[in-house]
LUMROZA-606600 format. One record per residue (C-alpha): residue number from 1; residue in three letters; chain; x, y, z. Coordinates in pm, whole numbers, plus 32768, in hexadecimal, padded with zeros to 4 digits. Each point is the difference from the previous one (the first is absolute). Layout:
NUM|ALA|A|X|Y|Z
...
end
This chain:
1|MET|A|96F9|DEDE|9F48
2|ILE|A|8035|80F1|7EDF
3|ARG|A|804C|7EDE|7F14
4|LEU|A|7EB0|7F5F|8056
5|ILE|A|7F28|812B|7FA9
6|MET|A|80CE|80C4|7F02
7|LYS|A|80A2|7FC4|7EB0
8|ARG|A|816D|8056|7FC2
9|ALA|A|8046|80D2|7ECB
10|ALA|A|8126|80B7|7F67
11|VAL|A|7FFB|815D|7F6F
12|THR|A|8054|7FE3|7E8E
13|ALA|A|7FCA|816C|7F9C
14|ASN|A|7FBD|8153|809E
15|GLU|A|7FC2|8114|7F03
16|THR|A|7FAA|816A|804B
17|LEU|A|7EE9|8058|7F0C
18|ALA|A|7FD8|8165|807C
19|ASN|A|8023|80CD|813D
20|ARG|A|7FAC|7F17|8128
21|PHE|A|7F7C|7EE7|7F1F
22|GLN|A|80BE|7EB5|800D
23|LEU|A|7FB5|7ED1|7F27
24|ILE|A|8082|7ED0|80BC
25|CYS|A|8000|7E9A|7F7E
26|LEU|A|801B|7ED2|80E5
27|GLU|A|803F|7E94|7FAE
28|GLY|A|8019|7EBA|80BE
29|PRO|A|7F9A|7E91|8005
30|GLY|A|7EED|804E|80FA
31|LEU|A|7F57|80E2|7EFF
32|VAL|A|7FE7|7EED|7EF9
33|ASP|A|7EA3|7F79|7FB4
34|VAL|A|7F5F|8108|80DC
35|VAL|A|7E9C|805B|7FA0
36|TRP|A|7FE6|817B|7FF4
37|THR|A|7EDD|80E2|7FA5
38|PRO|A|802C|8175|7FAF
39|GLY|A|7F9F|80C6|8135
40|GLN|A|8098|7F0D|80F9
41|LYS|A|8113|8073|80EA
42|ILE|A|8148|7F85|808B
43|GLN|A|80AA|8065|8143
44|ILE|A|817A|8023|8008
45|ALA|A|80BB|7FDD|8148
46|MET|A|80D8|812A|8058
47|GLY|A|8106|7F38|80BA
48|SER|A|7EFD|7F5E|80E3
49|ALA|A|7EC4|7F34|7FC8
50|PHE|A|7F52|80F4|80EA
51|VAL|A|805E|8137|7F38
52|THR|A|7F74|7FEB|7E9F
53|ARG|A|7F90|80E6|7EEA
54|THR|A|7EEE|7FAB|7F0A
55|TYR|A|801A|801A|7E84
56|THR|A|7F22|7FA8|7EDB
57|PRO|A|80B5|7F2E|7EF7
58|ILE|A|7FDC|8084|7E9F
59|ALA|A|8052|7EB0|7F62
60|TRP|A|804E|7E99|8062
61|ASN|A|809D|7EEF|7F2D
62|PRO|A|7FB2|7EB3|80AB
63|ALA|A|80E1|7F40|7F10
64|THR|A|813D|80BD|805F
65|GLY|A|7F9A|806A|815E
66|ARG|A|802B|8171|7FAD
67|THR|A|7F2B|8123|8077
68|CYS|A|8026|817A|7FEE
69|ILE|A|7F7E|811C|80D7
70|LEU|A|7FEE|8175|7FC5
71|GLY|A|8058|80AB|8146
72|TYR|A|7FDF|816E|805D
73|ALA|A|80E9|8086|810D
74|HIS|A|7F2D|80FA|80C2
75|GLY|A|8122|8072|80DB
76|THR|A|80CA|7F55|810E
77|GLY|A|7FB4|7EBA|80B0
78|PRO|A|8037|7E8A|7FCF
79|GLY|A|7F34|7FE7|7EBF
80|SER|A|8094|812E|7F53
81|ASP|A|8160|7FA1|806D
82|TRP|A|7FD2|7E9E|7F78
83|LEU|A|7F7C|807E|7EB2
84|ARG|A|8130|80DB|7FCE
85|GLY|A|80FE|7F0B|8089
86|ALA|A|7F93|7EAE|7F75
87|VAL|A|8123|7F9C|7F20
88|PRO|A|8007|7EDE|7F09
89|GLY|A|807D|7ECA|80B0
90|SER|A|7F72|805E|8154
91|SER|A|7EED|7F28|8093
92|CYS|A|7EB8|8038|80B4
93|ASP|A|7EDD|7F3D|8094
94|ILE|A|7EA2|8016|7F6C
95|PHE|A|7EAD|7FA8|8090
96|GLY|A|7EF0|7FCA|7EFC
97|PRO|A|7F75|803F|7F09
98|ARG|A|7EB1|801D|80AA
99|THR|A|7EB9|80B6|7FD6
100|SER|A|8000|817A|800E
101|LEU|A|7F0C|806F|7EF3
102|ALA|A|7F04|7F10|7F69
103|ILE|A|7FC3|80A5|7EAF
104|GLY|A|7F56|7EDF|7F4C
105|ARG|A|7F93|802E|7E99
106|PRO|A|7F22|8135|7FEC
107|SER|A|7F16|8011|7ED6
108|GLY|A|8035|8175|7FCA
109|PRO|A|812F|80E5|8003
110|LEU|A|80F2|8001|8125
111|ALA|A|804F|8153|809A
112|ILE|A|8131|800C|80E4
113|PHE|A|8027|8128|80EB
114|GLY|A|8144|8016|80C2
115|ASP|A|815A|8097|8014
116|GLU|A|816E|7FA4|7FCF
117|THR|A|7FCC|7EBB|80BC
118|SER|A|7EE8|7F9C|7F0F
119|LEU|A|80B8|8015|7EB3
120|GLY|A|8085|7E9D|801B
121|LEU|A|7EA2|7F7A|8045
122|ALA|A|7F7A|80BA|7ED0
123|HIS|A|810E|7F60|7F29
124|ALA|A|7FB1|7EA2|8081
125|LEU|A|7E89|8029|7FCD
126|ALA|A|802A|8096|7EA7
127|LEU|A|80D2|7ED9|7F8E
128|SER|A|7F07|7F07|8089
129|GLY|A|7EC7|80AC|7F82
130|GLY|A|8068|80C0|7ECA
131|MET|A|8080|8166|7FF8
132|GLU|A|7EBF|808A|7F70
133|ALA|A|7F35|7F80|8129
134|VAL|A|80C4|80BF|810A
135|VAL|A|7FEC|8174|8048
136|GLY|A|80EF|8091|8102
137|PHE|A|7FF8|813E|80D4
138|PHE|A|812E|8040|80E0
139|GLU|A|8059|8115|80F6
140|VAL|A|8179|8035|800E
141|GLU|A|8105|80E6|8097
142|ASP|A|80D1|800E|7EC2
143|VAL|A|7F31|7FF9|7EC1
144|GLU|A|812D|7FE2|7F19
145|ALA|A|808C|7ED8|80C4
146|GLY|A|7EAA|7F5B|8002
147|ARG|A|7FD8|8034|7E8B
148|SER|A|8159|7F6B|7FBE
149|VAL|A|7FA7|7EC8|80C6
150|ALA|A|7EAD|7FE0|7F54
151|VAL|A|80AA|800F|7EAB
152|GLN|A|8102|7EF9|8063
153|LEU|A|7EE8|7F1D|807C
154|ASP|A|7F45|803C|7EBA
155|LEU|A|7ECC|807D|80B8
156|GLN|A|7EEE|8098|7F2C
157|ASN|A|7EBC|80BA|804E
158|TYR|A|8086|80A3|813D
159|THR|A|7FF7|8158|80A3
160|LEU|A|8107|8088|80F0
161|VAL|A|7FAE|8121|80E9
162|GLY|A|80F6|80B0|80E6
163|ARG|A|7FA3|800B|816F
164|GLU|A|7F81|814C|8083
165|ALA|A|7FC1|808D|815A
166|ASP|A|7EC3|7F82|80A9
167|ASP|A|7FDD|7EF5|7EF1
168|ALA|A|7F65|80FE|7F11
169|HIS|A|8084|7F32|7EDA
170|LEU|A|7F0E|7EE6|8050
171|SER|A|7EE2|80CD|7F6F
172|GLU|A|808F|7FB5|7EA6
173|PHE|A|7FE2|7E8D|804A
174|GLU|A|7E9F|802B|8082
175|SER|A|7F97|80AE|7EC0
176|LYS|A|804A|7EBD|7F42
177|LEU|A|7F2C|7F22|80DF
178|PRO|A|7E9D|803D|7F7E
179|ALA|A|8050|7F95|7E99
180|LEU|A|80BA|7ECC|8078
181|ALA|A|7EE7|7FA7|80EE
182|ASP|A|7F02|801B|7EE5
183|ALA|A|80DE|7F1F|7F29
184|GLY|A|7FEE|7EED|8106
185|ALA|A|816C|8019|8067
186|THR|A|8093|7F3E|8122
187|PHE|A|80D0|80E7|80DB
188|VAL|A|8149|7F96|80A0
189|LEU|A|806A|80FC|810A
190|THR|A|8163|7FD9|8084
191|GLY|A|8119|80D3|808E
192|LYS|A|7FCE|8105|8110
193|ALA|A|7EEC|7FAE|80FA
194|GLY|A|7F72|8161|8010
195|SER|A|7FE2|801D|7E85
196|ILE|A|7F53|7EAD|7FEE
197|GLN|A|7F00|806D|8102
198|ARG|A|7FAD|813E|7F42
199|VAL|A|7FD9|7F58|7EAD
200|ARG|A|7F31|7EE9|809C
201|ARG|A|7F11|80FF|8098
202|THR|A|7FD1|809D|7EAA
203|LEU|A|7FB9|7EAD|7F63
204|LYS|A|7EFF|7FB5|810D
205|ALA|A|7F57|814F|7FB8
206|LEU|A|7FEF|7F93|7E93
207|GLN|A|7F55|7EBF|8077
208|VAL|A|8111|7F1D|7F7E
209|PRO|A|7FBA|7EAC|80A2
210|SER|A|8101|7F72|80F1
211|ARG|A|803D|7ED2|7F1F
212|ARG|A|809F|80EE|7F03
213|ILE|A|80F1|809F|80F9
214|ARG|A|8146|7F62|8075
215|THR|A|80DC|80B4|80FC
216|LYS|A|815A|7FC7|8092
217|ALA|A|80C2|8109|80C1
218|TYR|A|8175|7FD9|7FC4
219|TRP|A|806A|8118|80EC
220|THR|A|7F8C|8118|80E0
221|PRO|A|80C8|8126|808C
222|GLY|A|809A|7FB8|8151
223|LYS|A|7FE6|7E85|7FE8
224|THR|A|810C|7F0B|7F93
225|GLY|A|7FF0|7E9E|7F83
226|LEU|A|7E94|8016|7F95
227|ASP|A|7F9B|7EAC|7F75
end
């Protein structure tokens, strides 16, 4: 059953870029000639087709059947354990890629709001659309670790803000929104569900039309395996 719906791949590299950040590359015949668009997701089976974790590829080479993901280990659990323990030569089963975020080709700048789980998406979108077209704003637990990863991914035009109690740090993000809204930016809101909801409310108050807002919650406190 798994063979019918999933693609077999081997781990070819697992590099720790910074505290909790793992860059994992996967390769296999089933990944050859796959059509992938930045923003799409894959699901990786954690020992069972019914227990999966979702990741956003940062690159995909259809000629060699190679893809890479940037994973962030929040704590304990199947996903975090797999990120830390995936060794080169081990295998896994993948479902996808399939639609997660339909970014399209916005005419204006692209503003990405997110967190540690959004850095890989920012990298993929920047490569596909040009670094100068993407502006990133990320809330993180460890600013130095986040900055190290951003440098290694060659991200530009980004701001990192450390999380504070009661999400007080989000006010810094919100202060950037009016100028971006006036510039005709398309907003991509990813990461923590609660942060997405707050930023979206602010955008609505600024009368940003829905067609210029894309949202995808990657995680929420107390829930596991969010797709």
